[in-house]
Structure formats: structure tokens, C-alpha cells
C-alpha positions in Angstrom: 0.0 0.0 0.0 1.3 3.4 -0.9 2.6 5.5 2.0 0.2 8.5 1.4 -2.9 6.2 1.4 -1.7 4.6 4.7 -1.2 8.1 6.2 -4.7 9.3 5.1 -6.4 6.2 6.5 -4.5 6.4 9.8 -5.4 10.1 10.1 -9.0 9.4 9.4 -9.1 6.6 12.0 -7.4 8.9 14.6 -9.8 11.8 13.8 -12.9 9.5 14.1 -11.6 8.1 17.4 -10.9 11.6 18.6 -14.4 12.7 17.7 -15.9 9.7 19.5 -13.8 10.5 22.6 -14.9 14.2 22.5 -18.6 13.4 22.2 -18.9 10.5 24.6 -15.7 10.6 26.8 -14.7 7.1 25.7 -14.2 5.3 22.4 -10.9 6.6 21.0 -9.2 3.2 21.1 -12.3 1.3 20.0 -12.5 3.4 16.8 -8.8 4.0 16.0 -7.2 0.7 17.1 -8.5 -1.6 14.4 -7.4 0.6 11.5 -4.0 1.5 13.1 -3.3 -2.1 14.0 -4.2 -3.2 10.4 -2.0 -0.5 8.9 1.0 -0.5 11.3 1.0 -4.1 12.5 0.2 -5.3 16.0 3.2 -4.0 17.9 3.4 -0.5 16.4 -0.4 -0.2 16.1 -1.0 -1.0 19.8 1.8 1.3 20.9 0.5 4.1 18.8 -3.0 3.6 20.1 -1.8 3.6 23.7 0.2 6.8 23.2 -2.5 8.7 21.4 -5.2 7.4 23.8 -3.1 8.8 26.7 -2.9 12.1 24.9 -6.6 12.2 24.3 -7.2 11.6 28.0 -4.7 14.2 29.2 -6.0 17.1 27.0 -9.2 17.5 29.1 -7.2 17.2 32.2 -5.4 20.4 31.3 -8.6 22.3 31.8 -9.8 20.5 34.9 -6.6 19.6 36.8 -7.6 21.7 39.9 -10.7 19.5 40.4 -8.7 16.3 40.5 -8.7 14.3 43.8 -5.1 13.3 43.9 -5.4 10.5 46.4 -8.3 8.8 44.5 -6.5 9.3 41.2 -3.3 7.8 42.5 -5.1 4.6 43.5 -5.9 3.9 39.8 -3.1 5.8 38.1 -0.1 4.1 39.7 -1.0 0.5 38.8 -2.0 1.7 35.3 1.3 3.5 34.7 3.2 0.4 35.9 1.2 -2.1 33.8 0.9 -0.1 30.5 4.4 -0.4 29.3 4.4 -4.1 30.0 1.1 -4.7 28.3 1.9 -2.5 25.3 5.2 -4.2 24.7 
């Protein structure tokens, strides 16, 4: 497949996933992952989805970080941060 076609399809998948995330609060990975994994392969596709999914979750946090309950967040965030690199690899 030609590089420009791959880039356009990947961009469309990421944009559709971003739209789903912005409307519902979830869904980026559900929409973007199948196309990115098919285009980039399992290792690169999953790593890309994890990275972009993290970014789509952090962007709203920039607006609302003062409202975060740090203690509650740490209970879920610390195990997730430890497990994500292992699972993504």
C-alpha cells in the first residue's frame, strides 16, 4: 500500500476516534485501534493507540486539573502506569 494512502487512512481513524472521545468521553481506542493495527502491525499499532489514547485523556485534564482528587486518582493511576508499558510491549 502506498505511504500516502496509509497516512490518510490512519489520520481518518485517529480523527474519528478523537471525535468519539470528545462526544462520549470514551471510544478513541475502540474506533482507532482496528485501523491502526491493520495499517501499522500489532506492535506498532497498539503502541500508537496507547500513546494517542493517553494524549486524548490528558488534554481535558489540562482544563480541569484543579478539580482532581489526587489521592483517589493515584489509586488507579499508579497501577496503570506500571502495567501499561508491559502490556503495550
